[in-house]
N, C-alpha and C positions, 0 to 999 in steps of 0.2 A: 596264915592270914596276915595281911598287912596291918600295921598299927592304925591306919586311917579307916580301913574297913571295920575294924573292931569298934572304933569310936562311933561310927555311923550306926552300926549294928546295935550298939548298946543304947542308942537314942541320943547321942551327943550331936552337937551342931557342926556343920561343915566349916563355917566361918566363926572364928572367935571375935568378939566385939572388944577388942583391947585398944590401946592407944594408936596403933598403926593403922587401924581402920579410919580413925578421924584424921590422922595426918594424910592419908591417901585421899580422903573425901576432900579435905582442904586443898591438896595440890590439883585435884580435879577441878574444883571451883575456880581456883587461881588460873589454871591453864585455860579453862573455858572462857573466863572474863578476859584474859590476856589475848586469847585468839579472837574473841568477839571484837574487841577494840582495835587490834592490830591487823587482822585479817578479814573477818566477816564483815564488819561495819564498812570499811572502805570498799569491799567488794559490792555490798549491797548498795552503797552510794553511787558506785560506778554503774551498776546495772540500772538503778533508777535514773540516773542522769541520762544514760543512753535511751531508756524508754521514754523519758520526758522529751529528749531531743527528737526521737522518732515521731513521737505523737505530736510534738510541736511543729515539726516539719510537715507532717501529714495534715495537720490542722491548717498551717500556713498555706499548703498546697490546695486544700478544699476552699479556703477563703479566697485564694487567688483564682481558682477555678469559677467561683461564684462572681467575683469582680469581673473576670473576663467575660462571663456570660452577660452580666449587666451591661458591660462596656459594649459588647457585640450587639445586644438588644438596642442600646442607645444609638449606635453607629447605624444599624438597620433602619431605626426610626428616622434618623436624620437623612439617610439616603432616600427613603421613601418620601419624606417631606421635600427634599430637593427635586426628586423626580416629579413629584406632583406639581411643584412650582413651575418646573421646566415645561411640563406639558401644558399647564395653564398659559404660560408666557408664549409657547409655541402656537397654541390655539388663537391667542390674542393677536399674534403677529400675522397668522394666516388670514384671520378676519380682516385685519387692517389692510393687508395686501389686496384682499378681494375687493374692499370697499374702494381702495385706491385705483384698482383696475376698473371697477365699474364707473368711477368717476372719470378716469381717463378715457375709457371707451365712450362714455356719454359726451365728454367734451369733444373727442375726435369725431363722433357721429354728427354732433351739432355743427362743428366746423366743416366737415365734409358736406352736409346738407346745405349750409350757407354757400359754400363754394360751388356746389351743384347748381343752386338756385341762381346765384350770381352769373354762372356760365350760361344758364338757360336764358336769363334776361339779356345777357350780352349777345348771345346767338339770336335772340328774337330781334334785338335792336339792329345787329348786323344783317340779319335776313331782311328786315324792312328797308334798310339802307340800300342793300343790294337789289331789292325789288324796284326801288325808286330809280336807281341807276339803270336797271335793266329796262324799266318801262321807257325811260329816255332813249336808250339805245335801241329798243325794240321798235319804237316809233321811227327813229332815224333809219333803221335797217329796213323796216317795212316800206318806208318811202323810197329808199334806195332800190329795193328789189322791185317795187311796183314800177319805178321809173324805168328800170332796165327791161322788165318784161313788157310793159305797155309801151314804152318808148316815149312817154310823155312826162313831164315834170309835174309834180304835185305840190 
C-alpha cells in the first residue's frame, strides 16, 4: 500500500494545516481581490452601463412615444377645431349668399314689375292716343267712303 492510503486508513487527515495552507489561502484572497478590482468590477460596470443605456434608451423611446401620441392628439384636436370653424364659416357664407340672392331677386322682381307697370301705362296712353287719332281718321274715311258711295258730299 501507498503511504497516503496508510495515513487515511490509520485515521489521519488528507490535508495538513501547516503554514503553506495559510499562504495559499492568502494568495487566493489576494488573486480574488486583484481580479475583482482589475477584471470583474470593470466588467460589471460595463454591463451595468450597457443595461442603463439600453433601459435609458427604452425609457426615452417610451417617453417620445407618449409625447408623439400627445402631439398627435393635439394636432387631431386642432384639425377638428379648424374643420368645425371652416364648416361654420361655409354655412355662414352660404346663408349670406342666399340672403343676397333673395335680396337681388326681390329687387329684380320689383324692378321688372315697375317696368311692366310702366310699359302697361305707356301702352294704355299710346292706345288712347292711337284711338283718338283713329277716331279722327275714321270719321274722315267714313265721310270719304260715304261721298264716293253716295256721290254726295257730307
